[in-house]
C-alpha positions as CSV (number, residue, x, y, z in Angstrom):
1,X,10.9,27.4,23.5
2,X,13.2,26.1,26.2
3,X,12.0,26.1,29.8
4,X,13.0,29.2,31.8
5,X,13.7,27.2,34.9
6,X,10.9,28.4,37.2
7,X,9.0,25.1,37.5
8,X,11.2,23.8,40.4
9,X,10.7,27.0,42.3
10,X,6.9,27.1,41.7
11,X,6.6,23.5,42.9
12,X,8.3,24.4,46.2
13,X,5.7,27.1,46.9
14,X,2.7,26.7,49.0
15,X,1.6,30.2,48.2
16,X,-1.7,30.0,49.9
17,X,-0.1,29.2,53.2
18,X,0.9,32.7,54.3
19,X,-2.7,33.9,53.9
20,X,-4.6,31.2,55.8
21,X,-6.4,32.3,59.0
22,X,-5.7,36.0,58.4
23,X,-8.1,38.8,58.0
24,X,-7.7,41.0,54.9
25,X,-11.1,42.7,54.9
26,X,-13.3,40.5,52.7
27,X,-13.4,36.7,53.2
28,X,-15.9,36.3,50.3
29,X,-13.3,37.0,47.6
30,X,-10.7,34.5,46.3
31,X,-7.5,35.5,44.6
32,X,-5.8,33.6,41.8
33,X,-2.7,34.4,39.7
34,X,-0.9,32.7,36.9
35,X,2.9,33.2,36.4
36,X,3.8,33.6,32.7
37,X,7.4,33.7,31.5
38,X,7.3,35.2,28.0
39,X,9.9,36.2,25.5
40,X,8.0,39.3,24.5
41,X,6.0,42.1,26.1
42,X,2.4,40.9,26.7
43,X,-0.6,42.7,27.9
44,X,-1.5,42.1,31.5
45,X,-4.8,40.2,31.8
46,X,-7.0,40.4,34.8
47,X,-10.7,39.6,35.4
48,X,-13.1,39.6,38.3
49,X,-15.7,36.8,38.1
50,X,-18.7,38.0,40.0
51,X,-20.4,34.6,40.1
52,X,-17.3,32.9,41.7
53,X,-16.3,36.0,43.6
54,X,-12.8,35.5,42.4
55,X,-10.1,37.8,41.0
56,X,-7.8,36.3,38.4
57,X,-4.6,38.0,37.0
58,X,-1.3,37.3,35.3
59,X,2.2,37.8,36.6
60,X,4.4,38.5,33.6
61,X,8.1,37.8,33.7
62,X,10.7,38.4,31.1
63,X,11.7,35.0,29.6
64,X,15.3,35.9,28.7
65,X,16.0,37.5,32.1
66,X,14.6,34.5,34.1
67,X,16.2,31.9,31.8
68,X,19.7,33.3,32.2
69,X,19.5,34.1,35.9
70,X,21.0,31.9,38.6
71,X,18.5,30.2,40.9
72,X,19.0,32.8,43.7
73,X,18.1,35.6,41.3
74,X,15.1,33.6,40.0
75,X,13.9,33.4,43.6
76,X,14.2,37.2,44.0
77,X,12.5,37.9,40.7
78,X,9.6,35.5,41.4
79,X,9.1,36.7,45.0
80,X,9.1,40.4,44.2
81,X,6.9,39.8,41.2
82,X,4.3,38.0,43.3
83,X,4.4,40.6,46.1
84,X,4.1,43.5,43.6
85,X,1.4,41.8,41.6
86,X,-1.1,42.5,44.4
87,X,-1.0,46.1,43.2
88,X,-3.8,44.8,40.9
89,X,-6.1,45.3,44.0
90,X,-5.8,49.1,43.4
91,X,-8.1,48.5,40.5
92,X,-10.6,46.7,42.7
93,X,-11.1,48.9,45.7
94,X,-14.8,47.9,45.8
95,X,-13.6,44.4,47.0
96,X,-12.5,46.0,50.3
97,X,-9.2,44.0,50.5
98,X,-6.2,45.3,52.5
99,X,-3.5,45.3,49.8
100,X,-0.7,46.4,52.2
101,X,-1.5,43.6,54.6
102,X,-1.7,41.0,51.8
103,X,1.7,42.2,50.4
104,X,3.2,42.1,53.9
105,X,2.1,38.5,54.4
106,X,3.6,37.6,51.1
107,X,6.8,39.4,51.9
108,X,7.1,37.7,55.3
109,X,6.6,34.3,53.5
110,X,9.3,34.9,51.0
111,X,11.7,36.1,53.8
112,X,10.9,32.9,55.7
113,X,11.8,30.9,52.6
114,X,15.1,32.9,52.3
115,X,14.2,34.2,48.8
116,X,14.4,37.9,49.7
């Protein structure tokens, strides 16, 4: 399968940067996501590792849409997908994380980059 063209955009991101030195309710939890660009509908995977105190999840993008999109559209797709992916926190209310504040920090970061 041919590359969808996200790698140059992903390498530009310092996605942890907008979240440093900010309070989101629970400093003991780490968040990790993987961006997957697939040509088919896949099931969203997510998992909380109690030992590591880390939440892992996938961000699923439509391969055909991303592959054929111009770079500016890819930026919008990726930025909005990352921002919206934090909705996964609704399933983990016991982690006591401020989803709205996290999403706002991500949105401000992508606005700063000029992606949205």
